[in-house]
PAZAPA-4460 file (N, C-alpha, C; in steps of 0.05 Angstrom, whole numbers, plus 32768, in hexadecimal, padded with zeros to 4 digits):
% residues 88
    n_x    n_y    n_z   ca_x   ca_y   ca_z    c_x    c_y    c_z   seq   type   mol
   87CE   88D7   8739   87DE   88C1   8732   87E7   88B1   874B     1      M     A
   87EC   88C0   8760   87F7   88B2   8778   87E4   889F   8783     2      A     A
   87C9   88A4   8782   87B6   8893   878C   87B3   8879   877E     3      G     A
   87BB   8878   8764   87B8   8861   8755   87D2   884F   8754     4      S     A
   87E7   8855   8762   8801   8846   8763   880B   8844   8746     5      S     A
   8807   8856   8735   8810   8855   8719   882F   8855   8717     6      H     A
   8839   883F   870D   8858   883F   8709   8867   8835   8721     7      G     A
   8859   882F   8737   8868   8827   874E   886B   8808   874F     8      H     A
   8877   87FD   873B   887D   87E0   873A   889A   87DB   8732     9      T     A
   88A5   87C3   8738   88C0   87BD   8730   88C3   87BF   8712    10      P     A
   88AF   87B6   8703   88B1   87B7   86E5   88B4   87D4   86DB    11      A     A
   88A5   87E7   86E6   88A6   8803   86DF   88C1   880E   86E7    12      A     A
   88C9   880A   86FE   88E2   8816   8707   88F9   880C   86F7    13      W     A
   88F8   87F2   86F3   8910   87E6   86E3   8910   87F1   86C7    14      T     A
   88FA   87F0   86B8   88F9   87F8   869E   8900   8816   869B    15      G     A
   88F6   8829   86AD   88FD   8845   86AB   891C   8848   86B1    16      V     A
   8927   8839   86C5   8942   883D   86CC   8954   8834   86B3    17      T     A
   894F   881E   86A7   8960   8816   8690   895D   882A   8679    18      I     A
   8943   8833   8674   893F   8847   865F   894F   8861   8666    19      S     A
   894E   886A   867F   895C   8882   8685   897B   887F   8681    20      F     A
   8985   8868   868A   89A3   8863   8684   89A8   8865   8667    21      I     A
   8997   8857   8656   899C   8857   8638   899A   8873   862E    22      G     A
   8988   8884   8639   8984   88A1   8631   899F   88AF   8636    23      F     A
   89A9   88AA   864E   89C2   88B9   8656   89DA   88B1   8644    24      C     A
   89DB   8896   863E   89F0   888D   862C   89EF   8899   8611    25      I     A
   89D5   8898   8607   89D0   88A7   85ED   89D8   88C4   85ED    26      A     A
   89D0   88D1   8602   89D7   88EE   8604   89F6   88F4   8605    27      G     A
   8A04   88E3   8614   8A22   88E8   8614   8A2D   88E3   85F9    28      V     A
   8A25   88CD   85EA   8A31   88C8   85D0   8A26   88DC   85BB    29      F     A
   8A0F   88E8   85C0   8A06   88FD   85AD   8A19   8914   85AE    30      L     A
   8A1E   891C   85C7   8A30   8934   85CB   8A4C   892E   85C0    31      V     A
   8A55   8915   85C4   8A6F   890C   85BA   8A70   8907   859D    32      A     A
   8A5B   890A   858F   8A57   8906   8572   8A61   88EA   856A    33      A     A
   8A57   88D6   857A   8A5D   88BA   8573   8A43   88AD   856E    34      N     A
   8A3C   88AA   8553   8A23   889E   854D   8A1D   8881   8556    35      P     A
   8A33   8872   8557   8A2F   8856   8560   8A28   8854   857E    36      L     A
   8A36   8865   858D   8A2F   8865   85AA   8A14   8870   85AF    37      G     A
   8A0B   8883   85A0   89F0   888F   85A1   89DB   8879   859C    38      F     A
   89DE   886A   8585   89CB   8855   857E   89CC   883F   8593    39      W     A
   89E3   883A   859F   89E5   8825   85B5   89D5   882F   85CD    40      A     A
   89D6   8849   85D3   89C6   8854   85EA   89A8   8853   85E4    41      G     A
   89A1   8858   85CB   8985   8856   85C4   897C   8837   85C6    42      M     A
   898C   8825   85BF   8986   8809   85C1   8980   8803   85DF    43      A     A
   8991   880D   85F2   898E   8807   860D   8973   8815   8617    44      V     A
   896C   882C   860C   8954   8839   8612   893C   8828   860B    45      T     A
   893B   881D   85F3   8926   880B   85ED   8926   87F1   85FC    46      L     A
   893E   87E8   8603   8940   87CF   8613   8933   87D4   862F    47      L     A
   8932   87EA   8639   8924   87F1   8652   8906   87EC   864E    48      G     A
   88FB   87F5   8638   88DE   87EE   8635   88D8   87D1   8632    49      G     A
   88E9   87C2   8624   88E5   87A5   8621   88E8   8797   863B    50      V     A
   88FC   879F   864A   8901   8792   8666   88E9   8797   8677    51      V     A
   88DF   87AF   8678   88C9   87B9   8688   88AE   87A7   867F    52      G     A
   88AB   87A5   8665   8894   8795   865C   8895   8778   8663    53      G     A
   88AE   876C   8661   88B2   8750   8669   88AE   874D   8686    54      L     A
   88B6   875F   8697   88B2   875C   86B3   8895   875E   86BB    55      M     A
   8886   8771   86AD   886A   8773   86B0   885C   8758   86A9    56      R     A
   8864   874D   8694   8859   8733   868B   885F   871E   86A0    57      A     A
   8876   8720   86AC   887C   870B   86C1   886E   8710   86DB    58      A     A
   885E   8727   86DD   884E   872A   86F5   8859   873E   8709    59      G     A
   886E   874E   86FF   8879   8762   8711   886F   877D   870C    60      L     A
   885C   877E   86FA   884E   8799   86F5   8834   8799   8702    61      G     A
   8826   87B0   86FB   880C   87B4   8706   87F7   87A1   86F9    62      M     A
   87E5   8794   8708   87D1   8785   86FB   87BE   8793   86EA    63      P     A
   87B7   8786   86D3   87A6   8795   86BE   878B   879C   86C9    64      K     A
   877F   878B   86DA   8764   8790   86E4   8764   879C   86FF    65      Q     A
   8770   87B3   8703   8770   87BF   871D   8760   87D8   871C    66      Q     A
   8749   87D5   8714   8735   87EC   8711   8720   87EA   8726    67      V     A
   871E   87FD   8735   8709   87FF   8749   86EF   880C   8740    68      I     A
   86DA   87FE   873F   86C1   8809   8732   86AF   8811   8749    69      R     A
   86A7   882A   8748   8693   8834   875D   8678   8837   874F    70      V     A
   8664   882B   875D   864B   882C   8752   863D   8847   875B    71      Q     A
   8631   8855   8749   8622   886E   874E   860A   8868   875E    72      A     A
   8602   887A   876F   85EC   8874   877F   85D1   8875   876C    73      P     A
   85BD   8865   8776   85A5   8863   8767   8596   887F   8767    74      A     A
   8587   8883   8751   8576   889C   8751   8563   889C   876A    75      P     A
   855C   88B5   8771   8549   88B8   8789   8530   88A7   8786    76      V     A
   8524   88A6   8770   850B   8898   876C   850F   887B   8771    77      A     A
   8526   886F   876D   852A   8852   8773   8530   884E   8790    78      Q     A
   8539   8863   879F   8540   885F   87BD   8528   8861   87CE    79      R     A
   8513   886D   87C5   84FB   8871   87D6   84EC   8857   87D8    80      V     A
   84E6   884B   87F0   84D6   8833   87F2   84BB   8835   87E5    81      P     A
   84AF   881F   87DD   8495   8821   87D0   8480   8829   87E3    82      A     A
   8481   8823   87FF   846E   882B   8811   846D   884B   8812    83      E     A
   8483   8857   8812   8483   8874   8815   8476   8881   87FC    84      A     A
   8479   8876   87E6   846B   8883   87CF   844F   887D   87CE    85      T     A
   8444   8868   87D8   8428   8860   87D8   8419   8872   87EC    86      A     A
   8427   8879   8802   841A   8888   8816   8415   88A5   880F    87      A     A
   8425   88B0   87FC   8422   88CC   87F3   840D   88D0   87E0    88      S     A
***
């Protein structure tokens, strides 16, 4: 994963941070037996995904077409020059 820079964008960091804060809020209110606070924390958690998606759409995420294609080497029969095969 480290070689592909997966998640190392402002959109990813912001979305995950907001979601983590929402998760912590929901956890505190779950232990406190407060359903309204729990659902508010869950809403903040979902908001993190929305914010991250909007930031990615605004260009702060990883580009969609960042795939590096490596061409496989040609088979041996195609690499041998025609003169070398005619001489044998």
